[in-house]
C-alpha positions in Angstrom: -16.7 -24.0 -10.7 -18.6 -20.5 -9.3 -21.8 -19.4 -11.1 -25.0 -17.3 -11.3 -27.8 -18.5 -11.8 -31.4 -18.6 -11.5 -32.9 -20.8 -8.9 -32.9 -24.1 -10.9 -30.9 -23.9 -13.5 -27.7 -24.2 -14.6 -25.3 -22.4 -17.2 -25.9 -24.8 -20.3 -29.6 -24.9 -20.2 -30.4 -21.0 -19.5 -29.3 -18.1 -20.8 -29.7 -15.8 -18.0 -26.5 -17.7 -16.3 -23.0 -16.8 -16.3 -20.3 -19.1 -15.3 -17.9 -16.7 -13.8 -14.8 -18.8 -14.0 -15.0 -18.7 -17.7 -15.1 -14.9 -17.9 -11.6 -15.0 -15.4 -13.6 -13.6 -12.6 -11.6 -14.1 -9.5 -11.6 -12.9 -5.9 -9.8 -10.2 -4.9 -6.8 -10.7 -2.4 -6.5 -7.3 -1.7 -8.0 -5.0 1.0 -8.8 -1.1 1.5 -10.5 1.3 3.3 -11.8 4.7 2.3 -13.1 6.9 5.1 -14.8 9.5 5.4 -17.5 8.4 3.0 -19.2 10.7 2.4 -17.0 13.0 2.0 -17.2 16.9 0.8 -13.0 17.6 0.8 -11.1 14.7 0.5 -10.7 11.2 1.6 -8.0 8.8 2.9 -7.0 5.3 1.6 -5.5 2.5 4.3 -4.2 -0.3 1.6 -1.1 -2.1 1.2 1.1 -1.9 -1.7 -1.3 0.5 -4.1 0.3 1.0 -7.4 -2.4 3.0 -9.3 -5.2 5.1 -8.1 -8.1 6.2 -10.6 -11.4 8.0 -10.0 -14.0 7.0 -12.4 -17.6 8.7 -13.0 -21.0 7.2 -13.1 -20.7 6.7 -16.9 -17.4 4.4 -16.7 -14.9 8.1 -17.8 -12.2 8.8 -15.7 -12.1 11.7 -14.1 -8.6 11.6 -11.9 -5.3 9.9 -12.1 -4.2 10.6 -8.9 -0.6 10.1 -7.9 0.6 8.0 -5.2 2.4 10.8 -2.4 0.0 10.8 0.1 -2.8 8.9 2.1 -5.0 11.4 1.5 -6.6 12.5 -1.6 -8.4 15.3 -2.3 -12.0 15.9 -4.0 -12.5 19.0 -3.2 -12.5 20.4 -7.4 -15.5 17.7 -8.2 -19.1 18.2 -8.3 -21.4 16.9 -5.8 -22.1 13.2 -6.6 -21.0 9.7 -6.7 -18.0 8.2 -8.3 -15.6 5.3 -8.1 -12.3 4.6 -6.7 -10.2 1.7 -8.7 -7.1 1.0 -6.0 -4.7 -1.5 -7.5 -1.9 -3.3 -6.0 0.4 -6.0 -7.4 -2.3 -8.7 -5.8 -5.2 -7.8 -7.5 -7.4 -4.9 -7.7 -10.7 -3.4 -6.1 -13.6 -0.6 -6.9 -15.2 1.4 -4.2 -17.8 3.7 -4.4 -17.3 7.4 -2.8 -19.8 10.3 -2.6 -18.9 13.8 -2.6 -21.1 16.1 -0.8 
């Protein structure tokens, strides 16, 4: 069981503890590289078996659903700031922060 707790406490004794197994959180088995980051025009992704690519804003709103027809994806239409890229594959998903300059 994987737990995040205040030192010296347990999930049963401290409300601040979260038992990650009970939440269904598992390690991702995928690996992806996003570069360049930060970027002012486009970014590249190296990830085998991508099935879906979504860009989210800082408040969690969907900004872009990107077609998986290339290895380079343009962000030149976005305002400068921080975004999150969610990469999905059959093996799992991961989210990585990107910065638009």
